[in-house]
C-alpha positions, 0 to 999 in steps of 0.5 A, a space after each residue: 096191771 103187771 104190778 098188780 098181777 105180781 102181787 096177786 101172785 105173791 104170799 098172803 100177806 096183805 097191805 096193813 090198813 091201820 085202824 087206830 083212829 076208829 075209837 075204842 069200844 066200851 066193852 072188853 070184847 076178849 072175854 066174849 065166846 062165840 058159836 064155834 060153828 066152822 063151815 065151808 066158804 069161798 076162798 075169800 070169805 072169812 065169816 058171816 054174822 047174820 047179813 054182814 059178810 067178813 072177807 079174809 082181806 078185811 080180818 087180814 088188816 084187823 089182825 095185822 094192824 093189832 099185831 103192830 099196836 102191840 108190837 110197839 107197846 112192847 118195843 118189839 115185834 110180836 110173832 105169829 106163835 106169840 100172838 097165838 100162845 097169848 090168845 090174840 088171835 081168838 081176841 081179835 076174831 071174838 072181838 070183830 065178830 061182836 062189833 058185826 053183831 052190834 051193827 046187825 043190832 043197830 040196824 034191825 032196831 032202827 037206831 041212830 045217830 045224829 050228824 051233830 053228835 058224831 061231828 062233836 065226837 070228832 071234833 073233841 078228838 085229841 088226835 085232830 087237834 093243832 098246836 093250839 088245842 083245837 080242832 084242825 081241819 087240815 090236821 083231820 084230813 091228813 091223819 084219816 087219809 094217812 090211815 086210808 079213810 075218806 071223810 065220808 067213810 070215816 064219819 061212817 065208821 065213827 057213827 057205827 062205833 057211836 051206835 055200839 057204845 049207845 047199845 052197850 051202854 043201855 045194856 049194862 046202864 044200873 048195874 051195881 055190885 053186891 055188897 057182900 062182892 064187894 066185902 069179900 074182895 076187899 077182904 081178899 086183897 087187904 089181908 095181910 101176912 108176916 112171915 119169918 124166913 130164911 134164904 138158902 143160896 149156892 153156899 148151902 148147896 155145898 161143893 158142886 164137882 164138875 160132871 164127867 164127860 159122860 155125865 154132861 153128854 147125857 145131861 145134853 142129850 135129855 136138853 138139846 132144845 134149849 140150846 138149839 140154833 133157831 131159824 135166822 132170815 137175812 132181810 133187807 128193808 127200806 123206810 119212806 116215812 115223814 119222819 125219816 125224809 124230815 130229818 133232812 128237811 131244812 126250814 128256813 125263818 122266811 118260809 117259817 114266818 110266813 106261814 105263821 103269819 098265814 096260820 097265826 089265828 089257828 095257832 093262837 088260843 082262842 077266847 073261851 067262855 063257859 056256856 050253858 043253854 036250855 032248849 025250848 019247844 017253842 019261842 014262848 015258852 023260851 021267853 017266859 023262862 027268861 021272863 022269869 029268869 029276870 025276876 030272879 028265878 035262877 037259870 039252874 032252877 029252871 033247868 031243874 024244872 025241865 028235869 035237865 041234867 047238867 051234862 044236858 045244859 052245860 057246853 063246859 069251857 069252850 072256844 066259839 069254833 067248839 059249839 056246834 050250833 052257829 046261833 048259839 056260838 053267835 049269842 054266847 059270844 056276844 053276851 057280857 059274863 053272867 048274862 042270859 041271851 034273848 030266845 035264840 033260834 038254833 038247829 034244835 029248838 029255841 034256846 036260852 043261853 048263859 054265859 059264865 067265866 070268859 078266858 081272853 084268847 092269847 096271840 103267840 110270838 112267832 119266836 115262841 112258836 118257831 120250833 113248832 111251825 118249823 116242824 109241822 112245815 117239814 112234816 107237811 113237806 116230807 108227807 108229800 115226798 113220802 107219797 112221791 117215793 112211795 110211787 117211784 119205789 112201787 115202779 121199781 119194785 114192779 119193774 123186778 128191782 130188788 129193795 137194796 137196788 131200788 133204794 140205791 137208785 132212789 137215794 134212799 138208805 137201805 138196812 141189811 140185816 145178815 141174821 135175825 131170829 123171830 124174836 128180832 135177836 141177833 146170833 150174839 143174842 143182842 136185840 137188833 138195834 136198827 130196826 126202828 121201834 114198833 116196825 113189825 119187819 121180822 115176823 112179816 119176813 118169818 111169814 114171807 120167803 126168798 124171792 117173794 115180792 112183798 107188800 109194803 108195811 104201813 109204819 108211822 104214816 109211811 111205808 116200808 119195803 122189805 126183802 127176805 135174802 137167805 134163810 138158815 134153818 134152825 139146827 141142833 147144836 153140837 155139845 162142843 158149841 154149847 159146852 160152856 152153856 151147858 156145863 152152866 146150865 147143869 151146875 144151876 140144876 144140881 145147885 137148885 136140886 140140892 137146895 130144894 132137897 136142904 130146904 124140904 129138910 128144913 121144913 119136916 123138922 120144923 113141922 116136927 117141933 124144931 126152931 127156925 132160929 136153930 135151923 137157921 144157924 146150922 145151915 149158916 144163914 141168918 132169920 129174916 122178918 117180913 111183916 104186914 105184906 099183901 098179896 101185891 107184894 113181891 117176890 111173887 113166889 114167896 108172897 103166893 106161898 105164904 098166902 097158901 099156908 096157915 098161921 104158924 105153918 111153914 113152907 119153901 118155895 124157889 126163887 131167882 129161878 132156882 138159884 135161891 130157896 126160901 124156908 118161912 113160917 107164917 107168923 101173924 095173919 091179919 084182915 083189916 075191917 072193911 071200910 065202904 067209904 074208903 077210896 080202895 072200896 069205891 075204886 074197887 066198886 068201880 071196877 067191879 061194876 065195869 066187870 059186871 057191865 062188860 059180862 052183861 054186854 057179853 051175854 047180850 052180844 052171844 044172844 045176838 050172835 046165837 039168834 042172827 048165827 055166826 059162821 067162821 071160815 077155819 081155813 081162812 082163820 088159820 091162814 091169817 094167824 099163821 096157824 098152818 104154817 
């Protein structure tokens, strides 16, 4: 009880329950708009979508998980300020509301999904497959448990995701982009240009005399912000994850061989068969169809007569365990290749089963799988230790121990970083290398404070506890502290200004009839040529400027951060003919089809939200996303 009271009195950060295994929605909800209707709510209510209420804690979990996912992709934590700058807060909000709206629509229309289809989706999920590439029930239970799901809750969530996909697929089916749109975009993408150009660098800027003390001081006064010292925080953290604990776990050959023998069947590659089936409403029709097949009618002809698509008939090259209907599986794996079964009473009706190619199963040797088996055993043992150490760590924290003290008592290694800024950099400008990749401890620490009992972060199927030990506020540096950097920046600005003036002068001469070769010779640079480039070429700044300039026109643009300027003349513009049969045109057509489908579903969801009503607690949204800090 005391531990619960301590958590309740801590700051607003909650436990981050990862939702990576929920599946990916078919539509990108980032483009969807919602009604910005902000009304008063209770403190725990975040939003209402029709009859569905979303709590602030639910959205906090979703939002924190999304930031952690992006942090792992970028290789560094994403701060709340950065997330808001990228618009991630609004995108996650829109996606959460859109999913709730689709769930409401599924309930309103009475949509449902069979248990067989939900199980098929789960069985085919690569996250749940073992070393042999087949569905592993133990791995399934372990993965969903680590993400905070029970089996029933996870299946229910997968059913909701499946229903959303059904609605989205129905709304967007049959959409085709107009041919004129494909043609216009193809011409835009494939347009090519050629330029002659010169590059002006520091040599063309001339001599830059050092600034006077007064000029440097004045420049520093006008540009203090880039030289400001950021806020730093001293943090300590300890990670308890299977990966970390497993480093110290030694597995003997005796233990590994014993587990290998117990799991040999699971580690083996089972026999696989190409299986097809046609389901009939009654045994009479099935028997009549088999008689026709025996007389020479092909299995595919029977399927075509019943207007069945290949997806309705072909189960693919599958193991017996992957066939959801046991009766169909038994029939398929008792037939020789090329044979059709007698009518089989299955779960979904009377079926005829045909077997095509057969791939024999393979039983590996212990030696070939020993490293994988030992790693799996070490990970399993580590998971058990993680749970044990988590409880002990929570007991220590509940008793008032700091992260460092608790780690020492439990013989764990705590990491202390004396000073780190919001971007994860040390005072010397280097990235803090002792923070595991993807661990979002820095941004969490910057949303906490000294003395706060923080909830652990879920990370790599384990947990990370952290403390903020000290805060060094942001401050303005004096000129003496950053004199060298200020003078270097002043010099860069002087060079850039002179190069810009020089480039403008050359362009004006070219517009008056001068030749680029003559101006290049006068500036001491050579004329270069870049031919037949498209809009995706580099450097992006020069390419964009060239595509803004007409044929035989002249232009200029900076590059390399302003330390160089390019002056160019567009010598040729080519628009290739459109080949609708080309792979590029087909890929563009498919991309447009997806985009139009997304837009169609977005409009549909927007209409649902308008009809059922969407309200959002602005104060809760600002608190969760850090906008009020």
